[in-house]
C-alpha positions in Angstrom: 92.5 46.6 23.5 93.1 50.5 24.6 91.9 49.4 28.2 94.5 46.7 28.3 97.3 49.0 27.3 96.2 52.0 29.5 95.7 49.6 32.4 98.2 49.4 35.5 99.6 46.2 36.9 97.4 46.3 40.0 94.1 46.4 38.0 92.5 43.1 38.3 91.1 42.5 34.9 92.4 45.1 32.4 90.6 43.3 29.4 87.1 45.5 30.2 84.8 42.5 30.0 82.8 43.9 32.9 81.7 46.7 30.8 79.9 44.3 28.5 77.2 43.8 31.2 76.4 47.5 31.4 75.5 48.4 27.9 72.4 46.0 27.8 71.5 47.5 31.1 71.6 51.0 29.8 70.1 50.2 26.3 67.1 48.4 27.6 66.1 50.9 29.8 65.3 53.2 26.7 64.8 50.3 23.9 62.8 48.0 26.0 59.7 50.2 26.3 59.7 51.2 22.7 60.0 47.6 21.5 57.4 46.7 24.0 54.8 49.2 22.4 55.9 48.3 19.1 55.2 44.7 19.8 51.7 45.6 21.4 50.7 47.8 18.5 51.8 44.9 16.0 49.7 42.2 17.8 46.8 44.6 17.9 47.1 45.5 14.3 47.9 41.8 13.3 44.1 41.3 12.3 43.0 42.7 8.9 44.1 42.3 5.3 46.6 39.8 4.5 49.2 42.5 3.4 48.9 44.4 6.4 48.9 41.3 8.6 52.2 40.4 7.0 53.9 43.6 7.7 52.7 43.5 11.4 54.0 40.1 12.0 57.2 41.2 10.3 57.4 44.1 12.8 56.7 42.1 15.8 59.7 39.7 14.6 61.9 42.6 14.5 60.7 44.0 17.8 61.6 40.6 19.2 64.9 40.0 17.4 67.3 42.1 19.7 66.1 40.2 22.8 67.0 36.8 20.9 70.2 38.1 19.6 71.2 39.4 23.2 70.3 36.4 24.9 72.2 34.2 22.4 75.1 36.7 22.8 75.1 36.3 26.5 74.9 32.4 26.6 77.9 32.4 24.1 79.9 34.9 26.0 79.1 32.7 29.5 80.0 29.5 28.0 83.3 30.6 26.1 84.8 33.3 28.1 
């Protein structure tokens, strides 16, 4: 809303939709390697006691969930915007 108010008439798209694509680009640069390391450690540690195994699989799911949500969000944006 703020971008639309502050935009001049000559701006091609004052809504700021193009900025949405940059957020995951910069976020994945930092979060991606950390998530990958957590997933690998979770997979390696997923052998052992049942309680430990359950927690490791929960950690793996939590590491993968941002990518699943991001992919679903981008598909919804592409289809409906």
